[in-house]
N, C-alpha and C positions, 0 to 999 in steps of 0.2 A: 923261728927262734920260740921257745921252750919258756912260759910264764911261771914263774915260782911264786907260791900261794902260802899264806898262812893262815890257817882257819881260827877264827876266836868265839868260842863260847861255850857258856857253862853247861849244857845239855848234852851229855855224851850221845845221844840219838842224833840231835841236830849236828853235830859236829860229827858224825860219821857220815850220815847223808850228805852232806854238803862234801866234805872229802872224797866219796866214792861218785858222786857226779861230775867234779873236777876231774877227779885222778882217768874216768873213764875216756878225756881227751885227752890225747897224746902229745898236744902242742899246750898241757896244761900240766907243772908236775906239783904237787901238795908237799913241799918242804916241813912241814910242822903244824902243832896245834895247842891252843894254850885254853884254860878254862877262867880265866879271867883277866882283868885291865894290867894287873900287874906283871903276870904271867907274859901277856902278848907283848908288852913294853922290852923284857927282858929277850925274847926271843925274837922281836924284831930287829933289837940290836945286834943279835948272835947269826941269825940266820941270813940276814939284809933279803927279804922277798921283793917280788916284784908288786905283790898285791897283798891286802889285807883283809879277808873279809870279817867282820866285826858285828857282835851281838851290841845290843846298850845296855841290857840289864842285867848284872852279873855282881859275885859276891866280892869283897874286897878293895874293887876298882871297877866302875860302871865303863864303858865304852866311849863314852864322850870323853870323860876324863884322859883315859889311855890315848885316843886320838890326838888331844891336846898335845901330851907328852910325845908321843910317836913323830908329831907335826914338829916341834920342836929339836928332837935328839937325830933323829935320822928320818925323814919327811918321805914317806910311803903313800901311795894310792891306797885309800882304804873304801872299802867296799860296806857300806851298813846295812844288816838286818833290822828292818823295824815292823811293827804291829799297825794293821789297819785301823786304827783310831785315832780321833783327836788327841789324844796324850802322843800315842804313838809319831802323830805327824809331827806333835811339837818339839820331842825329842829328836826327832830324825833332824829335823830344820837347824837344832843346837849343835847337832854332829857335823853337818854341811859347814855351819860358823867354824866349827872348832878346826875344819879342815878335810873333812871325808870328800871323795869325790862324787860318788852317788850312794844311791840305795834302792834296797830291793823288798818288798814284803814279804814279811816271814808268816807265810802259811803254811803249815803243817799239812793240811789236805790235799793241799795243789802238790805237795812233793809225792802223796801216797798216790794220789788220781793220776797226775796227769806229770808222770815222770819224764818224759822224752821234750813237752814243752817246756817243764822247769831246766832241764839239763841244756839245752839251746839257750833259754835268755838267761841263765847264769853262766856260762859260760861266754856267751857274746860279752858280758856285762866286764866280766874279769879280763877279757882280751883289749875292750876298749879303753878301761882306766886304765890300763897296764901302759899305754901309749900315752898318758898325760904327766910319766915319772919325769920325763926333761923337762916338762914345766915345775914340776914339783921340787925339783932341788935346785931352785933360785929360792925357795922357800927361808927366810933367814928366821933364826931363835928369835923368840919373842914370849913374855910371859901369858899366862893361861889368859885366855880371852873372858872378860866379864861380862853379863848379858847386857845389851844397850839398852840405856835408857830411854823412855818415850819422849818426844821431842813438840817442843809450842807449836800450834798450828800459825803462828805469826806469821806473816810473810816473810821471807828471808832476801837479802840484797842478791843480784846477779854475782855468783860468783866468779872471780878471776883466776883462781887458782885451782888445782884439784885439793877439795877440803879432806881433812881427816877420817877416814874408812871408818864406819857405822856397821857393824861393832869393828873394835880393833884385832880384826884375825891375824896371823902368823901374814905379816905382808913380804910381797915381794917387790925387787928394787925395779924401777922403769925400765922396761924394753930396751934395749940397745939400738940403734940405728934401723929405728920401725919409721917407712917411708909415712909422713903425713900427710893426710889429702888437706887443702887450704880449708883457712876456716869458713863454716856454713854462710851464705847469704840468708838473709830473716824473708820472711813468706807469709803471708797468714794463714797457718794450716788450720785444717778444720778437725785434726784427728793426727793424733801420734799412736801407731801401731809396732810393737813389741812383741819379736818371738823368740824363745829360746828352749833348751832342752839339756842336756847336762852340762852342770856347771851355773845353770839358770839362776837357782835361787841366791845364792849369793852375789852374781851378776846384776841381779836385779834388784839388788837391795844396795849396792854400790851406786848404780845409776841413780834411781829413783832418790836415795836421801839427798841427793846433790838438786835435788827440784826446790822451788818457793813456791808456799802454798797458794802463791795467786799464779799460778803457772797458766799461762793462756787457752793451751789445747787441751782436748779430753784425750785419757789415753784408755788403750785397751792392751792387754797384756794376755800371752796364749805361754802359758809354760805347761811342756808335758809333765805330769803329773798326775797320781791314780786320785781319784774321785773324794777319798776319804780325809785329803791334805790341802787343797785348794783352797778351802776354808781358813785353815788354821794360818796356812802362809797368806792370804788376803789381810788374815787379822792382826800379826805380823810384821808386814809392811804399813799397815794403817799406824802403829803405833811408833814406828821408827822414823815414818818420813812426814814434813809438812804439808803434802798433799795427802789426799783422802782414797785411800784403799780398799775396795772390799771387793768378794767374789761376786761376781756378776749375776744376776737374776732376769727372767724375760721378761722384756719390758722394760726395763733400767734404761734413763735418760742419759746420753753421753753431755758431759758438760766441763768446761775448764776446771781445772786441780782436781777432778777425778780420775782415778784409775781402777778400771774393773778387768779383774782376773777372769779368765775363762774357767770356769766348772769340770773340774776333772771327770773324764768319763764323758764329756758330753761335747757338744759344737757352738761355737759362738760366731753370730755373725752380725751387719750390721744393716742396719734397713735405711730406707730413704727420709723416715722422719727424726733421723737421730737417737735413736735407739737399739739396743739391742736383744737379737734373736738368739733363745738357747734350746738346741734343740738336740735330741737323743743322739747318742753316737751312732755312726753307721759302722757295723762292725766290719764292712769289706774296707773301712780306711784303716791304716796303720798306726794314726795319732789320735787320741782323742782325749783334750781338743789338738786340732790340726792350725797350724800357722797359716797354709796354704787356703785350709776355707776361710778364715779369719780375713787374710789380707786380700784373697779374692772379693770378699763383699765389700771391705772397705773401697776398692778400685771402681768397682762398680756405682758407688753410692756417692764417694768424693772427688771423680775422677784425679784432677792433678793438684788436688789440695790435702795429700796425706804426706804423710813422714813414716819412712819406716825403718826398723832396726829389727836387723837380725844378730843375737848374740848366740855365744859360746853353746856347742849340742853336738850332738853325730848326729850321720844321718844329713837329709838333704830339704826336711820339711821348708817350708819357706819359700824356696825359690821360684814354683811356679805362681803362687802367690804375688812374688815381687816382680815376676814377668808380668802380670796385669798389671802393677801399678805401674810399672815404667812404659808400657805402651799408652795408657792414660793421662802420662806426664808428671807424676808423684815422684818422690824421692826414694832412696833407698839407701840405707848405712850397714856398713857391716861391720863387727868388733875384728880387731885385729890378730893377726896367728900368736903373736907374743904374750897377749894377755889373756888367751883365753884358755880354759880348761881342756875342752875337745875342738880341734878346728875342723871341724865337718861344716854345719850348717851355714856359717858365713864363708866359710872356703868354696861351698858349690853355688853362693852368690857372686863372688870374686869371681870363680873359674867362668861364671855364664854369663861374663861381664853386664852383670844388671847393677855394681855398687858406684856408687853416685860419689861417695865418701870410705875411708876407712880409719877408724881411730880406735886407739885403746881405750880399753875400759873405763881407767879413770879419767878419761878426756870425754867419756862418750854425754854422759850428767849437762856438764861445762858448754859444749857445742848445743844439746837440745835447746837450752836456755836460751843461745847467744840465735838459733835460725827460729824460735819461735815469737821471742819478744819484740 
């Protein structure tokens, strides 16, 4: 099946290069281009592409505003291009909240020096997010999402139903006919470990904002993300959540109510003293950080006292680490297909018969509270 793509960027050079790279793939057809957000909306409505690549800084209308309008009027998978800066990370996270599915760093040097690598990565991303179209079709029209306000650190009561999502991005109705796993059994877990990739920033936000400030277990988070982005992402989560969230540093101590996010480009492991070790990213590993690495070290350190959760994402990172956790007697949960942006990582867990429970995204936080309190 040929994927139809709309390329949006105010730079003529970048539009041409992206179009050339994509057009070289016989399974991708660039059906149009746009130079600003307003043109992007008009072209999306007229051409009905399968995927839109979107710059964020453009005249007349920026990319984030365009994404919000597109998600309201003709929901389409959007791949954002962003700069590898703290500000670029902040804007990219805003774009993901607005409805974009994934992002790629906008690096002109790499396009010139490494065309084959860039081509492979870009085409792979386009094909991957094109498969999220079925789920995006269930988005309902909503007003543009405001920036969520910081929350109080005061302990919150255990929620009895899924709270309003924060921030209120275009919402999707509850999945129909999803097989529900039974309510979790309570256990004194020493660690909650969560791994995710594509779709993860929004998924983590939805799960972690449901946790009370006095959540009784330490949490470690592994999100596939560039090094320049994880600090900004941790800061964002910290402002929105009742628990404390920070980018992990070598030697940070695990404690209840604290979530440590693995830094991009590196690996995070848990040692026997209840602290995290941050190690250089091994070039032989596809993912830096890797869910498998963190899960595997947690299995070695805590045996049967880990509750691991695998959320939306492409690929199978986390499966082998989950296997080690299961061998030690720990619990592994997976996000259900209906609520995933990309049902890759959770599917790998389910197909390997490693999932003790499968829950929808909006139920995951509530069940974490039930299991750990």
